[in-house]
C-alpha positions as CSV (number, residue, x, y, z in Angstrom):
1,M,101.7,115.4,-115.4
2,P,100.1,112.9,-117.4
3,S,101.5,109.3,-116.6
4,G,103.4,107.2,-119.4
5,Q,100.1,105.1,-120.5
6,Q,98.2,108.4,-120.5
7,A,100.7,110.2,-122.9
8,R,100.4,107.0,-125.2
9,A,96.9,106.5,-125.4
10,Q,96.7,110.9,-126.0
11,A,99.6,110.5,-128.6
12,A,98.6,107.1,-130.7
13,A,95.1,108.7,-130.9
14,I,93.5,107.8,-134.4
15,T,92.5,111.1,-135.7
16,P,90.8,110.2,-139.1
17,G,90.9,112.8,-142.0
18,T,91.0,113.6,-146.1
19,P,94.1,111.3,-147.3
20,S,96.7,113.2,-149.0
21,A,97.7,111.9,-152.1
22,A,101.2,110.0,-150.8
23,A,98.4,108.5,-148.4
24,E,96.2,107.1,-151.1
25,P,95.6,103.2,-151.2
26,A,98.1,102.2,-153.3
27,P,97.1,99.5,-156.5
28,A,96.1,95.7,-155.0
29,V,99.6,93.9,-154.4
30,P,100.1,90.0,-155.7
31,L,99.1,89.2,-152.0
32,D,96.1,91.1,-151.9
33,R,94.7,89.9,-154.8
34,V,95.3,86.4,-153.8
35,M,93.9,86.6,-150.5
36,A,90.6,88.1,-152.1
37,L,90.7,84.5,-154.1
38,F,90.8,83.0,-150.9
39,G,88.8,85.5,-148.7
40,G,85.0,84.9,-147.7
41,H,85.5,80.6,-147.7
42,R,85.4,78.1,-144.7
43,L,88.5,76.3,-145.0
44,S,89.5,73.0,-143.8
45,P,92.9,72.8,-142.1
46,A,94.3,71.0,-145.4
47,Q,92.6,73.3,-147.2
48,R,94.4,76.2,-145.5
49,R,97.9,74.5,-146.3
50,I,96.7,74.3,-149.6
51,A,96.1,78.0,-149.3
52,Q,99.3,79.1,-147.4
53,Y,101.7,77.0,-149.7
54,M,100.3,79.4,-152.7
55,I,100.6,82.8,-150.6
56,D,104.3,81.7,-149.9
57,H,104.6,80.4,-153.3
58,L,102.5,81.9,-155.8
59,T,105.3,82.1,-158.7
60,E,105.7,78.8,-158.5
61,A,102.4,77.3,-157.2
62,A,100.6,79.0,-160.3
63,F,102.2,76.8,-162.5
64,L,102.4,73.5,-160.8
65,S,100.1,70.5,-161.9
66,I,98.0,69.2,-159.4
67,T,100.2,66.0,-158.9
68,D,103.1,68.4,-157.9
69,L,101.3,70.9,-156.0
70,A,99.4,67.6,-153.8
71,E,102.7,66.5,-153.1
72,R,104.6,69.3,-152.2
73,V,102.0,70.6,-149.7
74,G,101.5,66.9,-148.5
75,V,98.0,66.7,-149.4
76,S,96.1,64.2,-151.4
77,Q,95.3,65.7,-155.1
78,P,91.3,65.5,-154.5
79,S,92.2,67.6,-151.5
80,V,93.3,70.0,-153.8
81,T,90.3,69.5,-156.4
82,R,88.3,70.2,-153.0
83,F,90.1,73.2,-152.2
84,A,89.4,74.7,-155.9
85,T,86.1,73.8,-155.7
86,S,85.2,75.4,-152.6
87,L,86.5,78.5,-153.8
88,G,83.7,78.7,-156.3
89,Y,86.5,77.2,-159.5
90,S,85.2,74.4,-161.7
91,G,88.2,72.3,-160.8
92,F,92.1,73.3,-160.3
93,P,93.0,73.7,-163.2
94,A,90.5,76.9,-163.2
95,L,92.0,78.2,-160.2
96,R,95.2,77.9,-161.7
97,E,94.3,80.2,-164.4
98,A,93.1,82.6,-162.2
99,L,96.1,82.7,-160.2
100,Q,98.8,82.9,-163.1
101,P,97.9,86.2,-163.9
102,I,98.6,87.3,-160.5
103,A,102.3,85.5,-160.5
104,L,103.1,87.0,-163.4
105,S,102.4,90.6,-161.9
106,A,104.5,89.7,-159.4
107,V,107.5,88.3,-161.0
108,A,107.2,91.4,-163.5
109,G,107.1,94.1,-160.5
110,A,110.1,92.0,-158.6
111,P,113.3,93.3,-158.0
112,D,116.7,92.0,-159.7
113,T,117.5,90.4,-156.5
114,R,115.0,87.8,-154.7
115,E,114.0,88.6,-151.4
116,E,116.0,87.5,-148.6
117,I,116.9,84.2,-148.5
118,R,115.2,82.4,-145.5
119,R,117.4,80.5,-143.9
120,N,115.4,78.3,-141.6
121,E,111.7,78.1,-141.1
122,L,111.2,80.3,-138.2
123,Q,112.1,82.9,-140.3
124,A,109.8,82.0,-143.0
125,A,107.0,82.1,-140.3
126,I,108.3,85.5,-139.3
127,D,108.5,86.7,-142.9
128,A,104.4,85.4,-143.1
129,E,104.2,87.6,-140.0
130,I,105.2,90.6,-141.7
131,E,103.0,90.0,-144.5
132,N,100.2,89.7,-142.5
133,L,101.1,92.6,-140.5
134,E,101.7,94.7,-144.2
135,H,98.0,93.4,-145.1
136,L,96.8,95.1,-142.0
137,R,98.1,98.1,-142.5
138,R,96.8,98.5,-145.7
139,L,93.2,97.7,-144.2
140,L,94.0,100.1,-141.9
141,A,95.2,103.3,-144.3
142,D,91.0,104.2,-143.3
143,P,90.5,103.8,-139.9
144,G,86.7,105.1,-140.1
145,Q,85.7,101.6,-139.3
146,I,87.7,100.8,-136.2
147,L,86.8,104.5,-134.7
148,D,83.3,103.5,-135.2
149,V,83.8,100.0,-133.1
150,G,85.6,101.5,-130.3
151,R,82.6,104.0,-130.1
152,E,80.1,101.6,-129.8
153,L,82.6,99.2,-127.5
154,A,82.7,102.2,-125.2
155,T,79.6,102.8,-124.8
156,S,78.3,99.6,-123.9
157,V,78.3,99.3,-120.4
158,P,78.8,96.6,-119.4
159,L,81.0,95.5,-122.4
160,T,81.5,91.9,-122.5
161,V,84.3,90.2,-124.6
162,L,83.9,86.6,-125.2
163,G,87.0,84.2,-126.9
164,L,86.9,80.3,-126.1
165,R,89.4,77.6,-126.9
166,I,92.5,79.0,-128.6
167,S,91.3,82.6,-128.5
168,V,91.0,83.0,-124.7
169,S,94.5,84.6,-124.8
170,L,93.2,87.4,-127.3
171,A,90.2,87.9,-125.6
172,E,91.9,87.7,-121.6
173,Y,94.6,90.1,-123.5
174,F,91.8,92.9,-124.2
175,A,89.8,92.7,-121.3
176,Y,92.9,93.3,-118.9
177,A,93.7,96.5,-120.7
178,A,90.3,97.3,-121.6
179,R,89.3,97.7,-117.7
180,R,91.8,100.3,-117.4
181,I,89.3,102.3,-119.5
182,H,85.9,101.0,-119.5
183,P,84.2,101.0,-116.6
184,D,82.3,97.5,-116.6
185,V,84.3,94.2,-118.8
186,R,82.9,91.4,-118.4
187,L,85.0,88.1,-120.1
188,V,83.5,85.0,-121.4
189,T,86.1,81.9,-121.8
190,R,83.7,79.0,-121.5
191,G,81.2,77.9,-123.8
192,G,77.7,76.4,-123.3
193,S,75.3,77.5,-120.3
194,V,77.8,79.4,-118.8
195,A,78.2,81.6,-121.6
196,Y,74.4,82.0,-122.4
197,D,74.0,82.6,-118.8
198,A,77.1,85.6,-118.7
199,L,75.3,86.7,-122.0
200,L,72.2,87.1,-120.9
201,Q,73.0,88.9,-117.9
202,S,75.1,91.0,-119.5
203,R,72.4,92.1,-121.4
204,E,69.7,92.2,-118.7
205,A,72.8,94.7,-116.9
206,G,72.1,97.3,-119.8
207,G,75.1,95.8,-122.1
208,T,74.7,96.4,-125.7
209,W,77.6,94.7,-127.5
210,V,79.8,91.7,-127.5
211,L,83.0,91.7,-129.0
212,A,84.0,88.3,-130.0
213,F,87.4,86.9,-130.7
214,A,87.6,83.8,-133.2
215,M,90.7,82.4,-134.7
216,P,91.1,79.2,-136.1
217,R,90.1,76.2,-136.1
218,H,87.0,78.0,-135.3
219,A,84.7,76.2,-132.6
220,H,81.2,75.5,-132.9
221,E,80.8,76.5,-129.3
222,T,82.2,80.2,-130.3
223,L,79.5,79.9,-132.5
224,A,77.2,78.9,-130.8
225,A,77.9,81.3,-128.4
226,M,77.6,84.1,-130.6
227,R,74.2,83.2,-131.7
228,A,73.1,82.9,-128.0
229,A,74.1,86.9,-127.7
230,R,72.2,87.5,-130.5
231,R,69.0,86.2,-129.3
232,T,69.6,88.3,-126.1
233,G,70.1,91.3,-128.1
234,L,73.4,91.9,-127.9
235,H,75.1,93.1,-131.0
236,I,78.3,91.3,-131.9
237,A,81.6,93.0,-133.0
238,L,84.2,90.0,-134.3
239,I,87.8,89.8,-134.6
240,T,88.6,86.8,-136.9
241,D,91.3,85.5,-139.8
242,L,91.4,86.0,-143.3
243,T,89.1,82.6,-143.6
244,L,86.1,83.6,-143.2
245,G,82.9,81.6,-142.5
246,S,79.5,81.3,-140.9
247,L,80.8,83.2,-137.9
248,V,80.6,86.3,-140.1
249,D,76.8,85.8,-140.2
250,E,76.4,85.9,-137.1
251,A,78.7,89.7,-136.4
252,D,77.2,93.1,-136.9
253,V,81.0,94.3,-137.4
254,T,83.8,91.9,-138.7
255,L,87.3,93.2,-138.2
256,T,90.1,90.8,-140.0
257,A,93.6,90.2,-139.7
258,G,95.6,87.0,-140.9
259,T,97.0,84.7,-138.3
260,G,100.5,83.0,-139.2
261,S,100.0,79.3,-139.8
262,R,103.7,78.2,-140.7
263,L,104.6,76.6,-137.5
264,V,103.2,73.8,-135.6
265,F,100.4,76.4,-133.6
266,D,99.0,79.5,-134.7
267,S,100.8,83.0,-134.1
268,Y,99.1,86.3,-133.9
269,A,101.1,89.2,-134.6
270,A,98.5,91.1,-136.8
271,P,95.2,90.0,-134.5
272,G,97.0,91.1,-131.4
273,V,98.1,94.7,-133.5
274,L,94.3,94.8,-134.4
275,A,92.7,94.2,-130.8
276,A,95.4,97.2,-129.6
277,S,94.0,99.5,-132.4
278,V,90.2,98.7,-131.4
279,L,91.5,99.5,-127.7
280,Q,92.9,102.8,-128.9
281,A,89.7,103.5,-130.7
282,M,87.8,102.6,-127.6
283,A,90.1,105.0,-125.4
284,D,89.5,107.9,-128.0
285,A,85.7,107.5,-127.9
286,N,85.8,109.2,-124.5
287,P,89.1,110.6,-123.6
288,E,87.8,112.3,-120.3
289,R,86.8,108.8,-118.7
290,T,89.7,107.4,-120.2
291,Q,92.0,110.1,-118.4
292,L,90.3,109.8,-115.2
293,R,90.7,105.9,-115.1
294,L,94.2,105.6,-115.9
295,E,95.1,108.3,-113.3
296,G,93.3,106.1,-111.1
297,Y,94.8,103.1,-111.8
298,E,98.6,104.6,-111.8
299,Q,97.3,105.9,-108.4
300,A,96.8,102.4,-107.1
301,A,100.1,101.3,-108.5
302,E,102.0,104.0,-106.9
303,Q,100.5,103.3,-103.9
304,H,100.5,99.5,-104.1
305,N,104.2,99.1,-105.7
306,F,102.7,97.2,-108.3
307,F,105.7,97.1,-110.8
308,L,109.6,96.7,-110.5
309,D,110.0,100.1,-112.4
310,D,108.0,102.5,-110.0
């Protein structure tokens, strides 16, 4: 009889197919259209705050003057101008002109009553994370890319998981879980020569892929480690936020999920779900190995009484 974890893995198997009419992608919603304006650009922390304010207050921000927007975000007017030009616009007026039709469509499609009033900043942060998860849900309407990445990572022995600085926690979670379904997972959480040595050893041992996590603020040492991985001949799958930059140029495939930036430290609900989805795709890629390894783990857990509920 399969264990609870085995049953979950089997029940959650990603099954691609021709979407039904009900599952066809919906027309782009205002949030997606705004994300499309901001995506593919490397933004500074101040510029990220401007972008987040525009996302959260679209119908208002699209009609503010540069002075009013700068004051509400808490940045200088030149920062707003640099933000607009970094997106490829001649200045803030041009960006505002691009945002206004999106804002008007949001108003036209809104119900008579506004969304539930946010009582405090914690609720606002959760609302923002829900938006990130909704955006990820739409991206995964076609799971083909996730399945392809899962197959590649599953066949890389060893598999290296890279996460530096703030991204360590996501990398550790992924590596901990991946070791239950993969025979050789190597975790790299230090940069510099330590990372280079680990990547070189992984390649010499027969590894073909690295899974890298890069959450903002993106560190130079992450970029250096990815370049080192490429020099050794490793392929790179990158999980990062929606603010794309030079890291993407070093990756063979990039999977994106928005990070929550409403609180003093970022939160990672959507990247965490994306990481779990890649783990599921790895399990699906080799179900026989997955079953054998999960059975072995469950037997060891029972023998040594690992858990309180055993």
